[in-house]
C-alpha positions, 0 to 999 in steps of 0.5 A: 654531065659532071666531070667531078670524080666520084669517091668510093671509100670502103666501109672498113676505111671509113671505120678505120678513120673514125676509130683512129680519130677516137684514139688520137684525140683520147676518146679511146684512152690508152690502156683501155680495152677496145670496143668489142667487134659486135658492139662496133658493128652494131654502132656503125651498122656494118658487118664484123668483117669490116670491123676486123679489117679496120682493127687490123689497120689500127694494129699495123699503125701500132695504135692498138694491140691484139692479144692471142685471146682476141682481146684488143687494147688501145696503145699509147701512140706517143710511145708506140707509133712511128713516123708514118703516123704523122701522115695520119695526124695530119689528116685526123679530125680533132687531132691535138697536134695542131702544130704538126707543121712546125714539128715537121719543119724542125725535123726537116731542118735537122735532117737536112743539116746533117745530110748536107754534112754527110754529103760533103764527106761522102758524095762523089765528085760527079755528085758534087758537080751535079749539086753545084750545077743544080744550084747554078740552075736554081738561080734562073728559076722563079720568081714564082714560088711554086717553080722555086719549090719544085727546083728546091726539092730536086736540088735537095734530093741530090744532097740527101742522096749524096749523103749516102744515108738511106733513112734520111732519103726515106724521110725525105721522100715522106716529106715531099711526096704529098703525104706530109708535105711538111704539114701543108705549110703556107707557101709564104712561110717558105718564101724567105728560104726559097728566095735565098738563092745565095744560100743555095749556091753557098751550100753547094760550094761548101759541099763541093769543097768538102767543108763538112762543118760549113755545109752543116751550118749553111744548111741549117741556116737555110732550112731554119728560115722556114721554121716558124717561131710561133704556131702556124695559125689554122687560117693560113693553111692551104700552101704546099711544102 
């Protein structure tokens, strides 16, 4: 007997994925009316309930707008969608944003730098001590990059929580919980950052001494090590964030 799990995906989920990809790739252009329910049902051989469920999800993602009269219009997702769409972009077939990974890493560097600054200004003595201790423990990790990556996430969580910024914390969760995974960045691209043990220890010390500007600069320098200067080639996919 096979031990491979069997995937069961609802018809409405499959239809949502197909319509989402049409919108993200421009096949369904912004401003255009959405294909009527009955036409979509006939095209895909599904019932209209499945179509309505798929359209409802598109509306929740702010990819379409449903008027009171029941007419549905495709929205310009670059103007209406939120950060949660980045997850969809990472999964979409034929998405034009092939370099999303670089964009995510740039955002990560910016948020991390400011979180470090706020952490230096706001965190308690206990949190600062915990951050310093975790950095010291980081020294003993590795050289396996996967082990370092796990320790790095745990350490940065302390920093972001110490910043006292809930929006940053939620963004951090999105970046590390496996949905974005920093765009599934190849591990070798992050090697320089992960192996920079001195950089982690220095940043922890700057936070503990309440050096806000120094912590921000050190965090930006550390995280910038993983930001590519050119697009990440598709054939390098397959790593972890």
